[in-house]
All heavy atoms as TSV, in Angstrom:
chain	resi	resn	atom	element	x	y	z
A	1	MET	N	N	31.988	6.534	-4.108
A	1	MET	CA	C	30.867	5.915	-4.793
A	1	MET	C	C	31.428	4.925	-5.817
A	1	MET	O	O	32.363	5.236	-6.527
A	1	MET	CB	C	30.000	6.956	-5.467
A	1	MET	CG	C	29.279	7.876	-4.526
A	1	MET	SD	S	28.184	9.024	-5.347
A	1	MET	CE	C	29.341	10.119	-6.120
A	2	THR	N	N	30.739	3.788	-5.912
A	2	THR	CA	C	31.151	2.796	-6.868
A	2	THR	C	C	29.949	2.258	-7.580
A	2	THR	O	O	28.851	2.212	-7.041
A	2	THR	CB	C	31.887	1.617	-6.180
A	2	THR	OG1	O	31.007	1.013	-5.263
A	2	THR	CG2	C	33.152	2.072	-5.489
A	3	LYS	N	N	30.148	1.863	-8.832
A	3	LYS	CA	C	29.073	1.205	-9.558
A	3	LYS	C	C	28.932	-0.203	-9.020
A	3	LYS	O	O	29.924	-0.914	-8.840
A	3	LYS	CB	C	29.371	1.161	-11.065
A	3	LYS	CG	C	28.996	2.429	-11.792
A	3	LYS	CD	C	27.507	2.574	-11.836
A	3	LYS	CE	C	27.082	3.742	-12.666
A	3	LYS	NZ	N	25.705	4.049	-12.538
A	4	PRO	N	N	27.699	-0.634	-8.734
A	4	PRO	CA	C	27.514	-1.976	-8.184
A	4	PRO	C	C	27.819	-3.039	-9.218
A	4	PRO	O	O	27.627	-2.848	-10.412
A	4	PRO	CB	C	26.051	-2.003	-7.779
A	4	PRO	CG	C	25.405	-0.940	-8.595
A	4	PRO	CD	C	26.466	0.109	-8.873
A	5	THR	N	N	28.298	-4.192	-8.744
A	5	THR	CA	C	28.598	-5.277	-9.636
A	5	THR	C	C	27.500	-6.312	-9.671
A	5	THR	O	O	27.392	-7.112	-10.558
A	5	THR	CB	C	29.913	-5.954	-9.247
A	5	THR	OG1	O	29.825	-6.358	-7.882
A	5	THR	CG2	C	31.090	-5.001	-9.397
A	6	GLY	N	N	26.627	-6.324	-8.634
A	6	GLY	CA	C	25.536	-7.270	-8.571
A	6	GLY	C	C	24.228	-6.539	-8.335
A	6	GLY	O	O	24.142	-5.344	-8.476
A	7	ASN	N	N	23.214	-7.323	-7.997
A	7	ASN	CA	C	21.902	-6.724	-7.720
A	7	ASN	C	C	21.911	-5.997	-6.391
A	7	ASN	O	O	22.652	-6.374	-5.482
A	7	ASN	CB	C	20.834	-7.808	-7.676
A	7	ASN	CG	C	20.504	-8.329	-9.070
A	7	ASN	OD1	O	20.837	-7.687	-10.071
A	7	ASN	ND2	N	19.869	-9.471	-9.123
A	8	PRO	N	N	21.096	-4.961	-6.255
A	8	PRO	CA	C	20.965	-4.281	-4.966
A	8	PRO	C	C	20.488	-5.214	-3.887
A	8	PRO	O	O	19.723	-6.164	-4.163
A	8	PRO	CB	C	19.915	-3.189	-5.227
A	8	PRO	CG	C	19.841	-3.054	-6.693
A	8	PRO	CD	C	20.237	-4.392	-7.261
A	9	THR	N	N	20.896	-4.997	-2.664
A	9	THR	CA	C	20.456	-5.804	-1.536
A	9	THR	C	C	19.679	-4.940	-0.571
A	9	THR	O	O	19.906	-3.719	-0.519
A	9	THR	CB	C	21.664	-6.444	-0.823
A	9	THR	OG1	O	22.557	-5.414	-0.408
A	9	THR	CG2	C	22.401	-7.419	-1.730
A	10	PRO	N	N	18.784	-5.537	0.241
A	10	PRO	CA	C	18.040	-4.773	1.219
A	10	PRO	C	C	18.970	-3.960	2.119
A	10	PRO	O	O	20.041	-4.429	2.500
A	10	PRO	CB	C	17.263	-5.808	1.981
A	10	PRO	CG	C	17.088	-6.924	1.005
A	10	PRO	CD	C	18.383	-6.934	0.202
A	11	ASN	N	N	18.552	-2.749	2.428
A	11	ASN	CA	C	19.254	-1.790	3.279
A	11	ASN	C	C	20.482	-1.154	2.630
A	11	ASN	O	O	21.154	-0.375	3.275
A	11	ASN	CB	C	19.614	-2.404	4.636
A	11	ASN	CG	C	18.383	-2.818	5.386
A	11	ASN	OD1	O	17.390	-2.104	5.425
A	11	ASN	ND2	N	18.429	-3.993	5.989
A	12	ALA	N	N	20.786	-1.485	1.391
A	12	ALA	CA	C	21.895	-0.846	0.699
A	12	ALA	C	C	21.493	0.601	0.345
A	12	ALA	O	O	20.333	0.893	0.092
A	12	ALA	CB	C	22.247	-1.595	-0.590
A	13	ARG	N	N	22.475	1.494	0.403
A	13	ARG	CA	C	22.233	2.912	0.135
A	13	ARG	C	C	22.756	3.266	-1.245
A	13	ARG	O	O	23.852	2.852	-1.654
A	13	ARG	CB	C	22.929	3.779	1.164
A	13	ARG	CG	C	22.492	3.529	2.590
A	13	ARG	CD	C	21.223	4.232	2.970
A	13	ARG	NE	N	21.509	5.672	3.005
A	13	ARG	CZ	C	20.599	6.602	2.895
A	13	ARG	NH1	N	19.335	6.294	2.755
A	13	ARG	NH2	N	20.917	7.867	2.929
A	14	TYR	N	N	21.956	4.055	-1.981
A	14	TYR	CA	C	22.325	4.479	-3.340
A	14	TYR	C	C	22.065	5.972	-3.451
A	14	TYR	O	O	21.302	6.554	-2.673
A	14	TYR	CB	C	21.459	3.727	-4.361
A	14	TYR	CG	C	21.905	2.292	-4.561
A	14	TYR	CD1	C	21.563	1.319	-3.637
A	14	TYR	CD2	C	22.664	1.935	-5.657
A	14	TYR	CE1	C	21.948	0.002	-3.827
A	14	TYR	CE2	C	23.059	0.625	-5.850
A	14	TYR	CZ	C	22.708	-0.331	-4.942
A	14	TYR	OH	O	23.114	-1.621	-5.103
A	15	GLN	N	N	22.699	6.571	-4.450
A	15	GLN	CA	C	22.556	7.996	-4.730
A	15	GLN	C	C	22.340	8.190	-6.206
A	15	GLN	O	O	22.975	7.509	-7.032
A	15	GLN	CB	C	23.839	8.694	-4.275
A	15	GLN	CG	C	23.808	10.184	-4.392
A	15	GLN	CD	C	25.099	10.819	-3.827
A	15	GLN	OE1	O	26.129	10.182	-3.816
A	15	GLN	NE2	N	24.982	12.017	-3.383
A	16	ASP	N	N	21.440	9.144	-6.576
A	16	ASP	CA	C	21.259	9.428	-7.975
A	16	ASP	C	C	22.141	10.589	-8.399
A	16	ASP	O	O	22.906	11.129	-7.589
A	16	ASP	CB	C	19.772	9.677	-8.314
A	16	ASP	CG	C	19.198	10.961	-7.726
A	16	ASP	OD1	O	19.981	11.773	-7.179
A	16	ASP	OD2	O	17.977	11.131	-7.781
A	17	ALA	N	N	22.081	10.991	-9.651
A	17	ALA	CA	C	22.957	12.021	-10.208
A	17	ALA	C	C	22.760	13.375	-9.508
A	17	ALA	O	O	23.694	14.177	-9.459
A	17	ALA	CB	C	22.729	12.166	-11.714
A	18	SER	N	N	21.578	13.637	-8.973
A	18	SER	CA	C	21.328	14.908	-8.316
A	18	SER	C	C	21.731	14.891	-6.853
A	18	SER	O	O	21.594	15.883	-6.137
A	18	SER	CB	C	19.852	15.307	-8.438
A	18	SER	OG	O	19.050	14.418	-7.706
A	19	GLY	N	N	22.193	13.727	-6.369
A	19	GLY	CA	C	22.617	13.620	-4.957
A	19	GLY	C	C	21.559	13.092	-4.006
A	19	GLY	O	O	21.824	12.966	-2.814
A	20	ALA	N	N	20.363	12.798	-4.505
A	20	ALA	CA	C	19.286	12.282	-3.664
A	20	ALA	C	C	19.637	10.851	-3.213
A	20	ALA	O	O	20.073	10.043	-4.034
A	20	ALA	CB	C	17.964	12.259	-4.404
A	21	MET	N	N	19.440	10.585	-1.926
A	21	MET	CA	C	19.807	9.300	-1.363
A	21	MET	C	C	18.542	8.416	-1.258
A	21	MET	O	O	17.456	8.909	-0.972
A	21	MET	CB	C	20.385	9.450	0.040
A	21	MET	CG	C	21.662	10.293	0.060
A	21	MET	SD	S	23.047	9.471	-0.701
A	21	MET	CE	C	23.334	8.189	0.477
A	22	VAL	N	N	18.705	7.102	-1.477
A	22	VAL	CA	C	17.626	6.134	-1.327
A	22	VAL	C	C	18.168	4.914	-0.599
A	22	VAL	O	O	19.370	4.648	-0.577
A	22	VAL	CB	C	17.044	5.714	-2.700
A	22	VAL	CG1	C	16.526	6.902	-3.475
A	22	VAL	CG2	C	18.059	4.937	-3.538
A	23	THR	N	N	17.239	4.164	0.020
A	23	THR	CA	C	17.551	2.908	0.701
A	23	THR	C	C	16.729	1.818	0.051
A	23	THR	O	O	15.493	1.934	-0.044
A	23	THR	CB	C	17.200	3.012	2.183
A	23	THR	OG1	O	17.931	4.104	2.742
A	23	THR	CG2	C	17.601	1.717	2.907
A	24	VAL	N	N	17.388	0.749	-0.388
A	24	VAL	CA	C	16.723	-0.373	-1.035
A	24	VAL	C	C	15.929	-1.160	0.026
A	24	VAL	O	O	16.441	-1.462	1.089
A	24	VAL	CB	C	17.723	-1.295	-1.736
A	24	VAL	CG1	C	17.043	-2.545	-2.271
A	24	VAL	CG2	C	18.418	-0.544	-2.844
A	25	HIS	N	N	14.701	-1.446	-0.317
A	25	HIS	CA	C	13.853	-2.266	0.578
A	25	HIS	C	C	13.873	-3.726	0.098
A	25	HIS	O	O	14.070	-4.630	0.903
A	25	HIS	CB	C	12.438	-1.732	0.594
A	25	HIS	CG	C	11.492	-2.552	1.402
A	25	HIS	ND1	N	11.634	-2.713	2.771
A	25	HIS	CD2	C	10.411	-3.277	1.054
A	25	HIS	CE1	C	10.674	-3.497	3.223
A	25	HIS	NE2	N	9.913	-3.873	2.185
A	26	SER	N	N	13.659	-3.945	-1.216
A	26	SER	CA	C	13.641	-5.313	-1.728
A	26	SER	C	C	13.855	-5.320	-3.231
A	26	SER	O	O	13.710	-4.286	-3.901
A	26	SER	CB	C	12.334	-6.026	-1.407
A	26	SER	OG	O	11.261	-5.386	-2.083
A	27	VAL	N	N	14.229	-6.497	-3.734
A	27	VAL	CA	C	14.365	-6.716	-5.192
A	27	VAL	C	C	13.600	-8.004	-5.486
A	27	VAL	O	O	13.956	-9.075	-4.991
A	27	VAL	CB	C	15.831	-6.856	-5.622
A	27	VAL	CG1	C	15.922	-7.092	-7.130
A	27	VAL	CG2	C	16.641	-5.661	-5.234
A	28	GLN	N	N	12.527	-7.892	-6.257
A	28	GLN	CA	C	11.701	-9.045	-6.590
A	28	GLN	C	C	11.183	-8.865	-8.022
A	28	GLN	O	O	10.745	-7.781	-8.396
A	28	GLN	CB	C	10.489	-9.136	-5.658
A	28	GLN	CG	C	10.850	-9.375	-4.230
A	28	GLN	CD	C	9.625	-9.397	-3.335
A	28	GLN	OE1	O	8.598	-8.805	-3.654
A	28	GLN	NE2	N	9.725	-10.071	-2.209
A	29	PHE	N	N	11.216	-9.959	-8.771
A	29	PHE	CA	C	10.660	-9.959	-10.151
A	29	PHE	C	C	11.219	-8.826	-10.993
A	29	PHE	O	O	10.511	-8.177	-11.740
A	29	PHE	CB	C	9.138	-9.898	-10.093
A	29	PHE	CG	C	8.519	-10.906	-9.198
A	29	PHE	CD1	C	7.903	-10.524	-8.008
A	29	PHE	CD2	C	8.565	-12.260	-9.496
A	29	PHE	CE1	C	7.341	-11.441	-7.168
A	29	PHE	CE2	C	8.025	-13.191	-8.629
A	29	PHE	CZ	C	7.409	-12.787	-7.470
A	30	ASN	N	N	12.551	-8.614	-10.900
A	30	ASN	CA	C	13.231	-7.578	-11.668
A	30	ASN	C	C	12.722	-6.164	-11.372
A	30	ASN	O	O	12.795	-5.276	-12.217
A	30	ASN	CB	C	13.214	-7.849	-13.146
A	30	ASN	CG	C	14.069	-9.047	-13.504
A	30	ASN	OD1	O	15.096	-9.254	-12.885
A	30	ASN	ND2	N	13.655	-9.811	-14.495
A	31	ARG	N	N	12.204	-5.959	-10.161
A	31	ARG	CA	C	11.767	-4.641	-9.702
A	31	ARG	C	C	12.441	-4.339	-8.376
A	31	ARG	O	O	12.529	-5.186	-7.500
A	31	ARG	CB	C	10.250	-4.597	-9.475
A	31	ARG	CG	C	9.444	-4.820	-10.716
A	31	ARG	CD	C	8.847	-3.490	-11.117
A	31	ARG	NE	N	7.991	-3.668	-12.265
A	31	ARG	CZ	C	8.151	-3.049	-13.411
A	31	ARG	NH1	N	9.123	-2.196	-13.532
A	31	ARG	NH2	N	7.363	-3.266	-14.401
A	32	VAL	N	N	12.911	-3.115	-8.258
A	32	VAL	CA	C	13.541	-2.663	-7.029
A	32	VAL	C	C	12.546	-1.771	-6.287
A	32	VAL	O	O	12.014	-0.830	-6.865
A	32	VAL	CB	C	14.844	-1.863	-7.302
A	32	VAL	CG1	C	15.488	-1.381	-6.008
A	32	VAL	CG2	C	15.818	-2.689	-8.127
A	33	THR	N	N	12.289	-2.094	-5.037
A	33	THR	CA	C	11.467	-1.235	-4.172
A	33	THR	C	C	12.420	-0.513	-3.225
A	33	THR	O	O	13.281	-1.141	-2.603
A	33	THR	CB	C	10.472	-2.083	-3.348
A	33	THR	OG1	O	9.656	-2.845	-4.249
A	33	THR	CG2	C	9.602	-1.202	-2.494
A	34	PHE	N	N	12.306	0.802	-3.191
A	34	PHE	CA	C	13.214	1.617	-2.378
A	34	PHE	C	C	12.488	2.800	-1.792
A	34	PHE	O	O	11.366	3.151	-2.203
A	34	PHE	CB	C	14.408	2.073	-3.208
A	34	PHE	CG	C	14.071	2.907	-4.419
A	34	PHE	CD1	C	14.059	4.278	-4.372
A	34	PHE	CD2	C	13.713	2.281	-5.619
A	34	PHE	CE1	C	13.764	5.061	-5.483
A	34	PHE	CE2	C	13.407	3.034	-6.755
A	34	PHE	CZ	C	13.427	4.421	-6.681
A	35	TYR	N	N	13.112	3.401	-0.775
A	35	TYR	CA	C	12.557	4.587	-0.124
A	35	TYR	C	C	13.520	5.746	-0.329
A	35	TYR	O	O	14.732	5.610	-0.107
A	35	TYR	CB	C	12.399	4.356	1.367
A	35	TYR	CG	C	11.244	3.424	1.683
A	35	TYR	CD1	C	11.437	2.034	1.774
A	35	TYR	CD2	C	9.977	3.927	1.945
A	35	TYR	CE1	C	10.385	1.188	2.068
A	35	TYR	CE2	C	8.917	3.080	2.245
A	35	TYR	CZ	C	9.138	1.730	2.296
A	35	TYR	OH	O	8.084	0.906	2.591
A	36	ARG	N	N	12.996	6.860	-0.772
A	36	ARG	CA	C	13.803	8.078	-0.887
A	36	ARG	C	C	13.893	8.720	0.488
A	36	ARG	O	O	12.916	8.691	1.261
A	36	ARG	CB	C	13.145	9.066	-1.848
A	36	ARG	CG	C	13.160	8.565	-3.284
A	36	ARG	CD	C	12.654	9.622	-4.252
A	36	ARG	NE	N	12.734	9.168	-5.620
A	36	ARG	CZ	C	13.807	9.218	-6.374
A	36	ARG	NH1	N	14.922	9.756	-5.896
A	36	ARG	NH2	N	13.807	8.742	-7.620
A	37	ASP	N	N	15.046	9.278	0.827
A	37	ASP	CA	C	15.186	9.949	2.103
A	37	ASP	C	C	14.145	11.082	2.215
A	37	ASP	O	O	13.965	11.854	1.257
A	37	ASP	CB	C	16.593	10.555	2.234
A	37	ASP	CG	C	17.631	9.493	2.557
A	37	ASP	OD1	O	17.317	8.293	2.571
A	37	ASP	OD2	O	18.796	9.882	2.752
A	38	GLY	N	N	13.463	11.117	3.356
A	38	GLY	CA	C	12.453	12.164	3.583
A	38	GLY	C	C	11.059	11.799	3.128
A	38	GLY	O	O	10.121	12.579	3.309
A	39	TYR	N	N	10.871	10.639	2.512
A	39	TYR	CA	C	9.568	10.192	2.040
A	39	TYR	C	C	9.156	8.895	2.719
A	39	TYR	O	O	10.027	8.031	2.946
A	39	TYR	CB	C	9.563	9.969	0.515
A	39	TYR	CG	C	9.717	11.235	-0.293
A	39	TYR	CD1	C	10.977	11.769	-0.551
A	39	TYR	CD2	C	8.602	11.917	-0.776
A	39	TYR	CE1	C	11.135	12.927	-1.274
A	39	TYR	CE2	C	8.752	13.083	-1.494
A	39	TYR	CZ	C	10.016	13.591	-1.735
A	39	TYR	OH	O	10.155	14.739	-2.453
A	40	SER	N	N	7.891	8.730	3.025
A	40	SER	CA	C	7.436	7.526	3.718
A	40	SER	C	C	6.837	6.485	2.764
A	40	SER	O	O	6.687	5.328	3.156
A	40	SER	CB	C	6.395	7.890	4.774
A	40	SER	OG	O	5.295	8.520	4.194
A	41	SER	N	N	6.560	6.868	1.543
A	41	SER	CA	C	5.971	5.920	0.578
A	41	SER	C	C	7.087	5.278	-0.255
A	41	SER	O	O	8.052	5.950	-0.660
A	41	SER	CB	C	5.000	6.643	-0.383
A	41	SER	OG	O	3.938	7.167	0.365
A	42	PRO	N	N	6.958	3.992	-0.549
A	42	PRO	CA	C	7.985	3.329	-1.360
A	42	PRO	C	C	7.881	3.696	-2.837
A	42	PRO	O	O	6.830	4.074	-3.313
A	42	PRO	CB	C	7.686	1.849	-1.146
A	42	PRO	CG	C	6.221	1.808	-0.874
A	42	PRO	CD	C	5.909	3.066	-0.117
A	43	CYS	N	N	9.007	3.571	-3.512
A	43	CYS	CA	C	9.073	3.732	-4.963
A	43	CYS	C	C	9.438	2.389	-5.558
A	43	CYS	O	O	10.160	1.609	-4.928
A	43	CYS	CB	C	10.151	4.745	-5.338
A	43	CYS	SG	S	9.926	6.396	-4.688
A	44	LYS	N	N	8.979	2.134	-6.786
A	44	LYS	CA	C	9.355	0.909	-7.488
A	44	LYS	C	C	9.872	1.284	-8.853
A	44	LYS	O	O	9.385	2.221	-9.488
A	44	LYS	CB	C	8.160	-0.010	-7.651
A	44	LYS	CG	C	7.735	-0.650	-6.342
A	44	LYS	CD	C	6.656	-1.666	-6.559
A	44	LYS	CE	C	6.266	-2.265	-5.231
A	44	LYS	NZ	N	5.280	-3.328	-5.380
A	45	GLN	N	N	10.894	0.558	-9.288
A	45	GLN	CA	C	11.505	0.858	-10.568
A	45	GLN	C	C	12.075	-0.451	-11.132
A	45	GLN	O	O	12.550	-1.296	-10.365
A	45	GLN	CB	C	12.636	1.871	-10.359
A	45	GLN	CG	C	13.144	2.467	-11.587
A	45	GLN	CD	C	14.048	3.673	-11.286
A	45	GLN	OE1	O	14.453	3.903	-10.146
A	45	GLN	NE2	N	14.340	4.435	-12.288
A	46	PRO	N	N	12.035	-0.623	-12.441
A	46	PRO	CA	C	12.658	-1.819	-13.029
A	46	PRO	C	C	14.145	-1.872	-12.645
A	46	PRO	O	O	14.821	-0.823	-12.577
A	46	PRO	CB	C	12.512	-1.628	-14.526
A	46	PRO	CG	C	11.340	-0.690	-14.671
A	46	PRO	CD	C	11.403	0.217	-13.459
A	47	LEU	N	N	14.658	-3.046	-12.406
A	47	LEU	CA	C	16.040	-3.237	-11.977
A	47	LEU	C	C	17.017	-2.579	-12.965
A	47	LEU	O	O	17.936	-1.886	-12.542
A	47	LEU	CB	C	16.340	-4.719	-11.849
A	47	LEU	CG	C	17.775	-5.086	-11.455
A	47	LEU	CD1	C	18.159	-4.505	-10.115
A	47	LEU	CD2	C	17.938	-6.593	-11.464
A	48	GLU	N	N	16.800	-2.770	-14.233
A	48	GLU	CA	C	17.706	-2.200	-15.231
A	48	GLU	C	C	17.768	-0.665	-15.132
A	48	GLU	O	O	18.854	-0.083	-15.188
A	48	GLU	CB	C	17.240	-2.616	-16.646
A	48	GLU	CG	C	18.183	-2.208	-17.744
A	48	GLU	CD	C	17.725	-2.727	-19.088
A	48	GLU	OE1	O	17.471	-3.930	-19.189
A	48	GLU	OE2	O	17.638	-1.894	-19.985
A	49	SER	N	N	16.631	-0.013	-14.959
A	49	SER	CA	C	16.596	1.447	-14.834
A	49	SER	C	C	17.272	1.888	-13.551
A	49	SER	O	O	18.011	2.872	-13.521
A	49	SER	CB	C	15.157	1.931	-14.841
A	49	SER	OG	O	14.552	1.661	-16.067
A	50	PHE	N	N	16.988	1.163	-12.474
A	50	PHE	CA	C	17.574	1.512	-11.165
A	50	PHE	C	C	19.109	1.459	-11.252
A	50	PHE	O	O	19.793	2.361	-10.801
A	50	PHE	CB	C	17.068	0.549	-10.081
A	50	PHE	CG	C	17.572	0.880	-8.691
A	50	PHE	CD1	C	16.918	1.779	-7.921
A	50	PHE	CD2	C	18.734	0.281	-8.226
A	50	PHE	CE1	C	17.380	2.103	-6.640
A	50	PHE	CE2	C	19.212	0.575	-6.958
A	50	PHE	CZ	C	18.524	1.493	-6.158
A	51	MET	N	N	19.658	0.404	-11.860
A	51	MET	CA	C	21.100	0.240	-11.958
A	51	MET	C	C	21.733	1.331	-12.827
A	51	MET	O	O	22.866	1.726	-12.592
A	51	MET	CB	C	21.427	-1.168	-12.524
A	51	MET	CG	C	20.934	-2.272	-11.628
A	51	MET	SD	S	21.651	-2.258	-9.991
A	51	MET	CE	C	23.240	-2.983	-10.353
A	52	ARG	N	N	21.001	1.815	-13.816
A	52	ARG	CA	C	21.516	2.909	-14.676
A	52	ARG	C	C	21.514	4.240	-13.946
A	52	ARG	O	O	22.399	5.057	-14.132
A	52	ARG	CB	C	20.645	3.062	-15.906
A	52	ARG	CG	C	21.231	2.500	-17.164
A	52	ARG	CD	C	20.486	2.930	-18.424
A	52	ARG	NE	N	19.053	3.164	-18.294
A	52	ARG	CZ	C	18.095	2.282	-18.544
A	52	ARG	NH1	N	18.424	1.049	-18.916
A	52	ARG	NH2	N	16.832	2.582	-18.403
A	53	GLU	N	N	20.476	4.478	-13.153
A	53	GLU	CA	C	20.270	5.807	-12.546
A	53	GLU	C	C	20.916	6.008	-11.176
A	53	GLU	O	O	21.108	7.149	-10.756
A	53	GLU	CB	C	18.781	6.080	-12.419
A	53	GLU	CG	C	18.083	6.191	-13.766
A	53	GLU	CD	C	16.607	6.397	-13.641
A	53	GLU	OE1	O	16.140	6.868	-12.611
A	53	GLU	OE2	O	15.906	6.044	-14.626
A	54	PHE	N	N	21.225	4.943	-10.471
A	54	PHE	CA	C	21.735	5.061	-9.095
A	54	PHE	C	C	23.111	4.451	-8.971
A	54	PHE	O	O	23.455	3.483	-9.635
A	54	PHE	CB	C	20.782	4.358	-8.126
A	54	PHE	CG	C	19.482	5.085	-7.958
A	54	PHE	CD1	C	18.388	4.765	-8.749
A	54	PHE	CD2	C	19.333	6.083	-7.013
A	54	PHE	CE1	C	17.186	5.419	-8.618
A	54	PHE	CE2	C	18.130	6.759	-6.879
A	54	PHE	CZ	C	17.058	6.420	-7.679
A	55	THR	N	N	23.911	5.026	-8.069
A	55	THR	CA	C	25.235	4.568	-7.752
A	55	THR	C	C	25.282	4.165	-6.288
A	55	THR	O	O	24.805	4.912	-5.419
A	55	THR	CB	C	26.276	5.685	-7.979
A	55	THR	OG1	O	26.171	6.140	-9.318
A	55	THR	CG2	C	27.689	5.204	-7.734
A	56	GLU	N	N	25.817	2.997	-6.007
A	56	GLU	CA	C	25.866	2.482	-4.625
A	56	GLU	C	C	26.861	3.315	-3.777
A	56	GLU	O	O	27.904	3.705	-4.254
A	56	GLU	CB	C	26.292	1.016	-4.604
A	56	GLU	CG	C	26.210	0.414	-3.243
A	56	GLU	CD	C	26.478	-1.097	-3.276
A	56	GLU	OE1	O	27.015	-1.597	-4.290
A	56	GLU	OE2	O	26.151	-1.740	-2.284
A	57	ILE	N	N	26.442	3.562	-2.541
A	57	ILE	CA	C	27.288	4.277	-1.590
A	57	ILE	C	C	27.788	3.243	-0.590
A	57	ILE	O	O	27.019	2.587	0.106
A	57	ILE	CB	C	26.476	5.341	-0.830
A	57	ILE	CG1	C	25.814	6.323	-1.809
A	57	ILE	CG2	C	27.342	6.061	0.178
A	57	ILE	CD1	C	26.788	7.087	-2.646
A	58	LYS	N	N	29.096	3.091	-0.549
A	58	LYS	CA	C	29.712	2.121	0.383
A	58	LYS	C	C	29.968	2.846	1.711
A	58	LYS	O	O	30.423	3.983	1.703
A	58	LYS	CB	C	31.038	1.597	-0.172
A	58	LYS	CG	C	30.876	0.766	-1.418
A	58	LYS	CD	C	30.343	-0.586	-1.083
A	58	LYS	CE	C	30.306	-1.445	-2.351
A	58	LYS	NZ	N	29.828	-2.754	-2.116
A	59	PRO	N	N	29.681	2.150	2.815
A	59	PRO	CA	C	29.921	2.762	4.133
A	59	PRO	C	C	31.396	2.981	4.413
A	59	PRO	O	O	32.254	2.451	3.905
A	59	PRO	CB	C	29.318	1.780	5.131
A	59	PRO	CG	C	29.023	0.536	4.399
A	59	PRO	CD	C	29.123	0.845	2.952
């Protein structure tokens, strides 16, 4: 796991501190839209909060 250096990109995978995985859908207007694994509804979060709470998972 590495801390991202830029903005999240669509289809990038991230993990939070508890190990929950998410997939980024889009980044628009300083908001990140993402899907949590196992959920069908999207989540939205300010970019700054997302970058603090999630760590990018490199394939």
